[in-house]
C-alpha positions as CSV (number, residue, x, y, z in Angstrom):
1,M,138.3,89.8,93.8
2,E,136.7,93.2,93.6
3,N,136.3,95.3,96.7
4,L,132.6,96.3,96.8
5,E,131.8,99.2,99.0
6,K,128.4,99.3,100.8
7,T,126.4,102.3,99.5
8,A,123.6,103.8,101.5
9,H,120.3,103.8,99.6
10,G,118.0,105.1,102.2
11,Y,117.8,107.7,104.9
12,I,116.6,107.5,108.4
13,K,116.8,110.5,110.8
14,A,119.3,109.9,113.5
15,Q,116.7,110.3,116.3
16,D,114.3,107.9,114.5
17,K,117.0,105.4,113.8
18,E,117.5,104.8,117.6
19,K,113.7,104.7,118.2
20,I,113.3,102.2,115.3
21,L,116.1,100.0,116.6
22,N,114.7,100.0,120.1
23,R,111.2,99.1,118.9
24,L,112.7,96.3,116.7
25,R,114.5,94.9,119.7
26,R,111.3,95.0,121.7
27,I,109.4,93.2,118.9
28,E,112.2,90.6,118.8
29,G,111.6,90.0,122.5
30,Q,107.9,89.8,122.0
31,V,108.3,87.2,119.2
32,R,110.6,85.1,121.5
33,G,108.0,85.4,124.2
34,V,105.3,84.1,121.8
35,Q,107.6,81.2,120.8
36,R,107.9,80.4,124.5
37,M,104.2,80.6,125.0
38,V,103.6,78.1,122.1
39,E,106.2,75.8,123.5
40,E,104.6,75.9,126.9
41,E,101.1,75.6,125.3
42,D,99.7,78.8,126.8
43,Y,96.1,79.7,126.2
44,C,95.5,80.4,122.5
45,V,93.8,83.8,123.1
46,D,96.8,85.0,125.2
47,I,99.1,84.0,122.3
48,L,96.9,85.8,119.8
49,T,96.9,88.9,122.0
50,Q,100.7,88.9,122.0
51,I,100.8,88.4,118.2
52,A,98.5,91.4,117.8
53,S,100.8,93.4,120.0
54,F,104.0,92.8,117.9
55,I,102.1,93.3,114.6
56,S,100.9,96.7,115.9
57,A,104.5,97.5,117.0
58,S,105.8,96.5,113.5
59,E,103.2,98.7,111.8
60,K,104.4,101.7,113.9
61,V,108.0,101.0,112.8
62,G,106.8,100.8,109.2
63,M,105.0,104.2,109.5
64,M,108.2,105.8,110.9
65,L,110.1,104.5,107.9
66,L,107.4,105.7,105.4
67,K,107.4,109.1,107.1
68,D,111.2,109.4,106.9
69,H,111.3,108.2,103.3
70,T,108.6,110.7,102.3
71,E,110.1,113.6,104.1
72,H,113.6,113.0,102.9
73,C,113.9,110.9,99.7
74,V,110.6,111.8,98.0
75,R,110.7,115.5,99.0
76,R,114.4,115.9,98.0
77,S,113.7,114.2,94.6
78,I,110.8,116.6,93.9
79,E,112.7,119.7,95.1
80,H,115.7,118.9,92.9
81,G,113.7,117.6,90.0
82,E,115.6,114.3,90.2
83,D,113.4,111.3,89.2
84,A,110.4,112.8,91.0
85,D,107.9,110.6,89.2
86,E,109.9,107.5,89.9
87,K,110.1,108.4,93.6
88,V,106.4,109.0,93.9
89,E,105.7,105.7,92.2
90,E,108.2,104.0,94.5
91,L,106.4,105.5,97.5
92,L,103.0,104.5,96.3
93,S,104.3,100.9,95.7
94,A,105.8,100.8,99.2
95,V,102.6,102.1,100.8
96,E,100.6,99.5,98.9
97,R,102.9,96.7,100.1
98,F,102.8,98.1,103.6
99,L,99.0,98.2,103.7
100,R,98.7,94.8,102.0
101,V,96.3,96.2,99.3
């Protein structure tokens, strides 16, 4: 069986990586809290408020990732003339998915 090495395809600044992981852990806790609220049949408006909170937190994580991707991957590609058009199209596609357009 072939030994396949994991290759990194992305880039996240070290300082952002820890922030992103911390935010994702908080989001995970919020989702568990919402599950508990549903199980306990809490007031619907309170549940919706919590859902809005973790959606907002998820969007902030997404923006951090888009920023890192643009500042590193797209910029590097343009500066080095390596598949710049492809990277720009990839970025636009990612933004479109992120914004749900």
